[in-house]
C-alpha positions, 0 to 999 in steps of 0.5 A: 598592127598585128592585133588590129589585123587579127581583130579585123579578120575575126570580125569579117570572117564571122560573117563569111559563108563560102559553102565548105564550112569556113569558120573564124581562126582557120587562116594562120597569119604569117609572112606570105611566102607565095611570091616570085621575082619582084614585079612578076605577076604569074598566072596561078590558075590551076591550069585554067586560062586567065590572069590572076589578081596580081596587080600589086607588084610582088616582093621577092623573099627567101623561099622556105624549104620542105622535106621530101624524103631525103631531099628538100623542096621549095614550100611552093611548087607549080603544076603543068597540067595545061602544057601541051594540051590543045584542049586547054588552049595550048597552041592557040592561046598560049604556047611553048615560049609563054610557058618557058617564060613562066618556067623561068620566072618560077625557078629563078624565083626559088621554086624547085618543084615542077609537077607533071604527068605522063598523060598531061598534054599527051596529044602533043607527044608525037611533036615532042610537046607533051608536058613531060617533054616541055619540062624536060627541055626547059630543065635541060636549058636550065642545066646549061645556064645554071647548073646549080639551080638545075640540081635543086629542081625536083621533077615530079611525074605520075604513073597512070594505072589504067590498063589501056593508058597505052592508047594515050601514051603508047607502050603495052597494056598496064598489067603487072610489075614490068608495066610500071618499070616501062612507064617510069623509063618512058617518063624518064626518057621524055624528061631527059633525067631520072624522075625525082618523084614518081607518083601513083596518079590515083588509087586503082585496082591495079591489074596484077595487085598491089604487090606488082605495083609495089615491086615495079616502083621498087625496081624503078628506084633500083634501076635509077629511073626514079628517085622517090615514090609518092601517091595522089588522092589517097585517103587515110586507109589507102595511104597507111596500107600503101605506106606499109606495102612499099616499106616491105620493098625497102621504099619509103612513101614520101608524098600524097598529092590531094586537092586542098584549098581554102574552099576545100579542106576535107584533108583537114576535116578527115584527119588525112593531113595529121596521118600524113604528118605522122607517117612522114609523108609530105602533102602536095596540094593541087587546085590550091586556087580553085581553078583561079577563083581564089585569085580574085580574077572572076570577081574583078571581070578579069578573064583576059585569056579565057572564057567568061566567068559564067562558063567556069562558075555559076553566078550563085558560086561567085556570089557565095564565095565573094566574102572569102575572096574579099577577105583574102584581099583585105588581109593581103592589103594589110600584110604589105600588099600581098595578092589574094592568091598569095594569101590563099596559098599561104594558108596551105603552107601554114598547114604544112602543105606544098601548094602546086598551082597551075602556071603557064604564063607571066602576066 
């Protein structure tokens, strides 16, 4: 059975052209770990509205673990970029009850990494419904219901290094060491707990220099506002430099969050994935389903909650990527009825990355 599946994969993959150089043999076959509770169909559309191609009930499995500094996290996380954001449909197409249900299903299914940021849903901040506020509220509720499971959860947030970020989230100008500490304190307050993973949102020429940035992050750790430090969107040279700069302050760099999917494998091609592995830095993969495209929903005419596919992807893009979507669907069918999304996420797990698809509803 395994030989037949591999032969079929090689034959079909050899005919695929998906725009980013997909070639035979890139997709490792193993158990598909990206599943939650039995018969749960969770929308993992990277923050875009819609229902995934998850019509086949999902089988619950034991979620594997991945190291993150001194802690361990589930090999699948989820993102909350749309939570609290009216521009992404919050308050109109979905709301707090829907994302709370999604949160419960994911956590009860064994997912422990919840990724947010201070700027996610910032328009809902005054009402206490920014992404950080919502994650914090749901974690508080979980602490009451299931203290043991709550302890396992890792709340990851991000520091936005642009000086005028205060115009979005309040506080003072982002200049110097103290601004980092103040931002970490504000995120910790909104989450109602220590920030388990505090990430630099993207590389930026910080006002005060990298020393001030590192000093602020180290102080945030010393004060108990933050447990560990990560970065996002860092290339090899940037990662190596920041890894060394933080080490001078006694703070290990534990993660690098980057765009990584079956359709975007630059982290593999550039050697960044290998560099992260050599430095002991865990790779977190955002947009692992390419805005929902790799769920198959845009090839099935399923776009219940959102705009028509043509507003997201051109017809040419959909046609170009149909072979890889069909291939994922076929592999999933031969591997016990897994969905296209599960197959696409499993590929990243096999490469050692932790996918963090956006999640906002249970379909």
